[in-house]
N, C-alpha and C positions, 0 to 999 in steps of 0.2 A: 784341575792337576796342576802343579807348581812345577817352573821351567825345571828345576833343582833332579825334580822326579822323571818326568820325560825327558831327561838328557843322558842318564841313567841306563845304558847297557841291559844292567839284570830288572830292571825294573816290568812287571808285568801287568799290562793296562787289563778291563774289565772284559772280558769273552764277546761281549757285545761290541766292542771296539776294536779288538783285535783283531777278530776275524773278518770286517771289512777292509781295515788297513792290511793285513796279508794277503787279502785277496787283490786293492792293489798293486801293489809290489808286483801281482806275478800278472797282474791285465799289461803293466806299463815295459814288460820285458818279453810278452807270452812270443808275439810274432817274432821279435828280432831270433828269439831261442829254436825255433824251429824251421826257419828258412836257412841255414847252413845248411842241414839235414839232407831240405831237398833241392839244394844247388847241386850238392855233393854226388846226390843219386844220380841226380840228371848227367852227375861229367859221368859216374861211372856206368852210365846208358839205363838204368835202373826208368819202368815205365812210371813218368807222374800214376797215382794213383796204384800203383803195384803193391804186394805181399813187400818186397823191398824197401820201396818207399816208406811205407808205415810202418816197418820195422823201425828206418833210422829215425822217426819222427818221435818215436815212443819213445826208444833210446836218450834221443837227445831233452825230454821234460823228464823223464825218470834221472839221468845223473845233474842233472842241475837240480834237483832238491836234492838230491843226496850230497853234491857238492856246498850244497848251499847250508844241511846240515852240517858239515865238516866247518865253516868258516863261524855259524853261530852259537853251536853245543860245542865242538872241539874237543880235543884231549890230549894232553900229550903237548908235545912244543906245535898241532894242527889246530890251526883255526884263529882270526883278529878276535873272535868271539864277541862279534859287536854285526849290527845288523846288513849284512853284507850278502846280497844276492848273487849266486852265481846263472850263467847263463853260457849257452853255445857260443865260441869268439867270431867272432868276423874276419878278427887281423886274420887266421889262419888258410882260410877260404880261400884265395890265389893258390898258395900252395899247394895245399892240398888238393886242388883241380889238377894244378902240376902234375903231382902223383897219381894221383887214379889215371889219369890220362894216360902218361908214359911209363907204369909199373901197375899196382895192381888192388884192391882194397887190403888184400893182408899185409901188404908193403904199408900201407896207409896206416892198419892199425898197429902194426907192429912200431913203424914209429909213433904214432901218440902215445904207447907205454911208455917206449923209453925214451921219450919227450918229457912225459908227466914227470919222469921219475928227477932226470935232471931238472925241471921248473922246482919239484920241490928242493933239492937241497941247493938252489938259490938261495931259497930262504935264510942262506948260514950268512949272506953274501949278497945283499941287496943294498944292503945301506950304504956300502963300499963304493959299488959300482952307480950307481945311480948316477952321481952327477956325469957318469959318461952316457946321459942320454935326456940333454936340455932339451926346450922347449920345439929348440929347431929340430931338432933328430924326429921326437914323437909324434910332433906335429906334419912334420914333412911325410912320414911313414903312414899317420890314419889317412891325411890325403890322396897317397898313392891307391890304398888299400881302398878308399872309396872309387879313387875315377877306374882302375881297375876291374869292379866289379856290377860301375854304370853299367854295360854294353851287357851283361847279365839281364840285368832290367830291363830294359830297352825288348831287348830277345824275349822276354817273359811274357810280356803285355803284349808284343806280336803274334802270341799265339804257339811259344816255346822254343828253349835253346838246341844246339846243336845242328847238324845238317840234315839230321833225321825228320824234323821239324818244320825245318826250314823249305824241306822241299816237298811239303804238304801244300797244296792249291788253295786254304783257307790263310797259309800263313802272311799275317799281315792284314787283314781284313778289315773292316771298318766295325764288326761285330767283338771282335778283340779288342780292339782301340775304345770303344767306349764301355766294355765292361774297366779297362784298367783308368778306364776317367775318371767314369763313376768312384771305383776307388778313392782316388787321388782328392778329387771334390769333394766329396765326404769325410775324408780324413780331415783336410785341411779346415772345412766349414765347425767340425767340432772341436779341433784342436783351437781356432780362432775365436770361437762363441762360446764356447762351456768352461767348466772350473772343472777341481778337482777330481773325482775316479775317472770319468767320462772325457773330458782332457787327456789323461794320463793315456788310455786306451782309444786316443783318436784310430792310429792305422787299422786297430782291433776293430774299433765300429766299422771304417769304411768297408776291411775286407768283408763282413756282415753281411755288410748291405749290398756290396759288388757281387756276396755269393747268393742273396736270395733273388736278388735283379735277372741273374746267370741262369736262376732255372727258366724261367718258363721262355728261356731264348735259346732249352735243351744242349748246354753246355754242363750240365751238371749229373755225372754218373755214378746212382746212387749202389750199386751191386757189390763196392764193395765194403761199404757200411755192413750189411746186409750180412756178408761171410766172415765178416771180423769176428776174432772172439771178445767177451767180456773182460775175460780175465786173461794173462799170462806172465809167466816170471820171465826176466831175461834168459838169454842163451848164448855163453858165454865163449868167443871165436868162432862166431856165426860166418864170419867170411875169410877165416884161416890164419896164421901169421907169417910174414915173412920181415928179412931185416933186411934192410937196404941202407948203405951207407949216407947214402947223397938224400935220400929222405931224410934220416935219423937228422943229420948235420940242418938242411934245411928249417926241421922244426924245432931243433933246440936252438937255433938264432932266433926263431921267431917267439918262442917262450920265455926269451930277454925281453921283447917286447910287451910281449902279455905282461909279465912280471911288471914289470915300469909302468903298466896300464894300474894293474892294482896295489900297486901302491898309492898314484896317484888318486883312486878312488878309495881309498880307506883312510887318506888324510882328506882326502873331502867332506868323507861322510863324521869323521872327528870335529873336521872344522865347522862344519856347516850344522849338526844338531848336536855339539856338548861344545862348543866354543871352545876347541883343546888342539894341539897337535898330537898326532897319533906317536903311542909310543913305538920303541923299536921292537917289543913285545907284538905287538898288535901286527908293526908289518911282516915283522919275519916270519908270525905265524900263519896269517893271512896269504901269503905267499906259500907258502907249505904245503894250506889247503887247496891253493891253486893247481897246485902241481898233482896230488895225489888226487884231486878230483879228475884231471884231466885222464890219470894211469887208470884209477879202477873203472873210470868209462870205458878208454881204448880195449881192455879184455872181451866187454860188452858189447860194442859196436858202438861206443858212445865217442862223438867229436871234442875235441880239447875244452874247456870251460874256462871261463873266465868273469871276473865280477862285472856288475853291468852299470854302467853307469847312469843310465837313467835311474833306477832306483836308487843310486848317493841323490839328485836331483829331489827324489821324494822325503827323502829324511830329512831335507833342509824345508822343504813345501810343508811338512805336515809339521816340527816340531817335535817326533816321535823320535826316542834313540833305540827304542828298545828292540832286543834282538829277536824275543820269543815273537812277535809280531810278523817279521821276517822268517822265522820257524814255523809258521804256521802257513807262509805262501810255498814254503820248502816243501810241505806233507802234501798240500792241495798238488804239486806238481809232481809226485814220488805217485799219490794215486792217477792222477790221468795217464802216469808212462806205464802203471799195470792195465790199464784199461783199453787195446789195440780199438774199440771200436771209437776213443777218442783222436787216437791217428789217422783210424780211416776216414773219419768226419776231414778233417784236415786234407786230407792227401786228396779227398773226391774236389776240394776247392779247384775253380778252371783255373788252368796256370795264367791264364791272362788276368785274375781276379789278383792273382798273388803277383802279378807281374804291376799290376797297379800300387800297390804295397810297398815293394819293394827299391820299385825306382824311389819314393819317397827316403826310406831309411836307407839307402844306400847317399842318396842327398845329402841326408843327418850328417853320415860318416865324413864326408868332405866340409861340412858346417864346421864341426866340431874339430876336424884339423885344422883348418885356418880360424877358427876360433883359436887354437894355441899358439900358430905363430903371430897371430896378431901383438904379439906379447915378446915378439924376438925384435931385437934392434937392427935394426936392416940396413946395417951396412954396406960394406964393398965384397967383404970376405964371409956375411950371412947370405948376400945373394950367391956369391958364384958355386961355395958350398952348395942351395938350393940348384942350381942352375945346372952344375953336374951330376949330382943323384938323383933329378927327374930324367934329366936326359937319357940317361946310361940306363938307369931303372925300365923304365916304361919304354924308349926303345930296341931293347935286347927283348923285351916282352913279344911287340909290336912285331918284330922280325925275327923271329927266335934259328932262321934259316942263315942269318950271319956267324951263327955259331957251328954248321955242319959241317967243316971241319975240323973242330977242336975232337980230340982222343977221347974216346970211351965217354958215360953216360952221366958218369957224377955231377962232374963240371958243368956242361951243359945244361942240366938241369936245375942248378943251384941260379945259374945266370940270366935263364931265363925266364925264373920265378918273378920276376918282378921285383919285388920286395927286400928278398936277401941285399940284392947289389946297391942298392936303393939305401937301404939303412949304412951299409957295412962304410960304404964308401961316407956316407955321412956323418957315420961314428970316427973312423977315421980323419977327417977333414978339420 
């Protein structure tokens, strides 16, 4: 195949090549895609391995696939029509945890739907507001996202997040930490000493090994797998629908960050895969698809979607720009999303095994943010912006009681989310 063929998004490779490449895209994002659903389910009080947890995992797979089809196939103004892989966004997780803990799942999904519509409309203006978010702002926000999620990974590795899990006598025991460390060591070994599809799926391989090792340790409960159905269609509004101005505002503000991330990923795909800049139509269509995918997912119990940066790297690595390859990956995700037994297998994984994987993932989020910040001109102004944004953003998150006398619930919810005050301060300054 010539380079000119490989860099054409409309090129369709032979199925013998397209299927493995499509599965490689899925393996690269698979764990990162369902992890936010597990975290939000835990914040909502859903039992890990229960039917609600399985449902959220299924929806994360199903609507990641559907949102990817919006990007690769597209219709009208929707879609970049490029090999853009969509998945559940980590960026929204800290805000969603706050919403779930202070309001309800119905409020969460109401805010996701409205925010998704808002996100889609951003496609018309994304080019004009992009300069509001230089690397200093986007890198800072990504670092804070990782820092806020790291405690969740540590709690999972110790045996589970939340006061209920921490009250168990075996929480923090050696058996939990052994399982988590096995995942991390295997994932690191695979990442450093393998190539191609295996290296891309290093964390997934680590989780599989940790899962297998935990079976003889008596940590795996297979009852949920046996009870799960082989096929199920998504049920709309399973948790009801409520609208809360604070939750909607918080999610809409995060959509701006997500839209900028998608613009960066689309630009990375065209630059790395085709050696050119992305067109305004591709950037606009990709942003619209991002928002539409989020809004549709919210109706059926799915979480906000965004483009996945790890898949951008795969396009550059393989040199295959074909959108049909990513479409095959999307179809695979949709099939998995319609089979509850897949979600049940994921949900049967011991929480400490998952903890080992998410510690690595959240650490990679921080690394990605630091990498973006490395290109910043660190003068006194930049250092001041960084200092005050991080101090106030993380400070209010760590000490939410400091706002206990602030009237109403809207402002405290926004201010204690951590991300939003940091992002707003950085943009303004």
